[in-house]
C-alpha positions as CSV (number, residue, x, y, z in Angstrom):
1,M,-10.0,96.8,8.5
2,A,-10.9,99.3,5.9
3,E,-13.5,100.0,3.2
4,T,-13.3,100.2,-0.6
5,T,-15.3,102.7,-2.6
6,T,-18.2,100.2,-2.9
7,L,-17.9,97.8,0.0
8,K,-17.4,97.5,3.8
9,V,-17.0,94.6,6.2
10,G,-20.4,92.8,6.6
11,D,-21.6,93.6,3.1
12,E,-22.7,90.8,0.8
13,A,-19.8,90.0,-1.6
14,P,-20.6,90.6,-5.2
15,D,-20.7,87.4,-7.1
16,F,-18.5,86.9,-10.1
17,E,-17.4,84.3,-12.6
18,L,-13.9,84.8,-14.1
19,P,-11.6,82.7,-16.4
20,A,-9.2,80.7,-14.3
21,S,-7.2,79.2,-17.2
22,T,-6.6,79.4,-20.9
23,T,-8.7,76.2,-21.4
24,G,-12.0,77.7,-20.4
25,D,-12.0,76.8,-16.7
26,K,-14.0,79.3,-14.6
27,F,-14.0,80.3,-11.0
28,K,-17.4,81.4,-9.6
29,L,-17.3,82.9,-6.1
30,S,-20.8,81.7,-5.2
31,D,-19.7,78.0,-5.7
32,Y,-17.7,78.3,-2.4
33,R,-20.5,79.8,-0.3
34,G,-21.1,77.6,2.8
35,K,-17.9,75.6,2.0
36,N,-14.8,77.9,2.1
37,A,-13.7,81.4,2.8
38,V,-12.1,82.9,-0.3
39,I,-9.2,85.3,0.0
40,L,-9.4,87.7,-3.0
41,N,-6.0,89.2,-3.8
42,F,-6.4,92.0,-6.2
43,V,-3.1,92.9,-7.9
44,P,-2.3,95.4,-10.6
45,A,-0.2,93.6,-13.2
46,A,1.2,90.2,-14.2
47,F,5.0,90.1,-14.4
48,S,5.4,93.5,-12.6
49,P,8.2,93.3,-9.9
50,V,6.0,93.9,-6.8
51,C,3.2,91.5,-8.0
52,S,5.8,88.9,-8.9
53,N,7.1,89.1,-5.3
54,H,3.5,89.1,-4.0
55,L,2.4,85.7,-5.5
56,P,5.1,83.6,-3.9
57,V,4.1,85.0,-0.5
58,I,0.5,83.8,-1.1
59,E,2.0,80.4,-2.1
60,E,3.9,80.2,1.2
61,K,0.8,81.0,3.2
62,R,-1.5,78.7,1.1
63,A,-1.2,75.7,3.4
64,E,-2.2,77.9,6.4
65,F,-5.1,79.3,4.5
66,E,-6.3,75.9,3.4
67,S,-5.9,74.5,6.9
68,Q,-8.5,77.1,8.0
69,G,-10.8,76.2,5.1
70,A,-9.8,79.3,3.0
71,I,-8.9,79.4,-0.7
72,P,-6.6,82.1,-2.0
73,V,-7.1,83.5,-5.5
74,V,-5.4,86.3,-7.4
75,I,-7.4,88.7,-9.6
76,S,-5.8,91.0,-12.2
77,T,-7.0,92.7,-15.4
78,D,-4.4,90.8,-17.4
79,G,-5.5,88.2,-20.0
80,S,-5.6,84.5,-19.3
81,W,-2.5,83.7,-21.5
82,A,-0.3,86.2,-19.7
83,Q,-1.5,84.9,-16.3
84,Q,-0.9,81.3,-17.3
85,A,2.7,82.2,-18.3
86,W,3.1,84.2,-15.1
87,K,1.8,81.3,-13.0
88,E,4.2,78.8,-14.6
89,H,7.1,81.2,-14.3
90,L,6.5,81.7,-10.6
91,G,5.6,78.1,-9.9
92,V,2.4,78.9,-7.9
93,D,-0.5,76.5,-7.7
94,Y,-3.7,78.4,-6.9
95,P,-6.2,80.2,-9.2
96,I,-5.1,83.4,-11.0
97,L,-8.3,84.9,-12.4
98,S,-8.6,87.2,-15.4
99,D,-10.7,90.3,-15.0
100,A,-9.9,91.4,-18.6
101,N,-13.2,91.2,-20.4
102,P,-14.8,93.6,-19.8
103,Q,-11.6,95.2,-18.4
104,G,-11.8,95.5,-14.6
105,E,-15.5,94.8,-14.2
106,T,-15.0,92.7,-11.0
107,A,-12.4,95.1,-9.6
108,K,-14.9,97.9,-10.2
109,K,-17.7,95.9,-8.3
110,Y,-15.3,95.5,-5.4
111,G,-14.3,99.2,-5.5
112,V,-10.6,98.5,-6.2
113,L,-10.3,99.6,-9.8
114,V,-7.8,102.3,-10.4
115,E,-9.9,104.5,-12.8
116,G,-8.1,105.6,-15.9
117,R,-5.4,103.0,-15.6
118,G,-7.5,99.8,-16.1
119,V,-5.8,97.9,-13.2
120,A,-6.8,96.9,-9.8
121,N,-5.3,98.4,-6.7
122,R,-3.4,96.0,-4.4
123,V,-6.2,95.0,-2.0
124,V,-6.9,91.8,0.0
125,I,-10.6,91.0,0.6
126,V,-11.7,88.0,2.6
127,V,-15.1,86.6,1.7
128,G,-16.4,84.5,4.5
129,K,-18.1,81.1,4.1
130,D,-21.4,83.0,4.6
131,G,-20.7,85.1,1.4
132,K,-20.1,88.3,3.3
133,I,-17.1,90.5,3.4
134,A,-15.0,89.6,6.5
135,W,-11.9,91.7,5.9
136,I,-10.6,94.4,3.6
137,Q,-7.0,95.3,3.6
138,P,-5.8,97.8,1.0
139,A,-2.1,98.3,0.6
140,E,-0.9,101.7,1.9
141,K,0.8,102.1,-1.4
142,I,0.3,100.0,-4.5
143,I,3.9,98.9,-4.3
144,E,3.6,97.5,-0.8
145,L,2.9,93.8,0.0
146,P,0.0,93.0,2.5
147,D,0.4,91.6,5.9
148,Y,-1.3,88.2,6.0
149,D,-1.4,87.7,9.8
150,P,-4.7,89.6,10.2
151,V,-6.1,87.9,7.1
152,L,-5.3,84.5,8.7
153,S,-7.1,85.4,11.9
154,C,-10.3,86.4,10.1
155,T,-10.6,83.2,8.0
156,K,-11.1,81.1,11.1
157,G,-14.6,79.9,11.7
């Protein structure tokens, strides 16, 4: 477990509401409090090679996450139209949220914004059902994929 520049395990997760589609659907973190853990997967850029390899891994793990009452979401600073095309291209079926307006505001709240680049670092953050940060896993390098075994163990209960 690690920390970000603004959060550590046990802290209250900052609430956010982000676009989840091109049709105006929104995803609000606090809507899941008391119901589900939420696995926030911050990624740098739609259609980039590493991110395009990352999303299918989440899709493969989605049934395991959901069996434990956890919902995976991806957050990037790309716009909703690019994310919709990316989601369709990869065939994934979970929310991909746009942190584009204002650019990187949610990533900044979570301490994962790469300042000067306007993108999020590759970081997995689990928000427990209680609304608190249960796990923080930054990638050693932005081009490395996370290990989801520890993530799965902390979504239980």
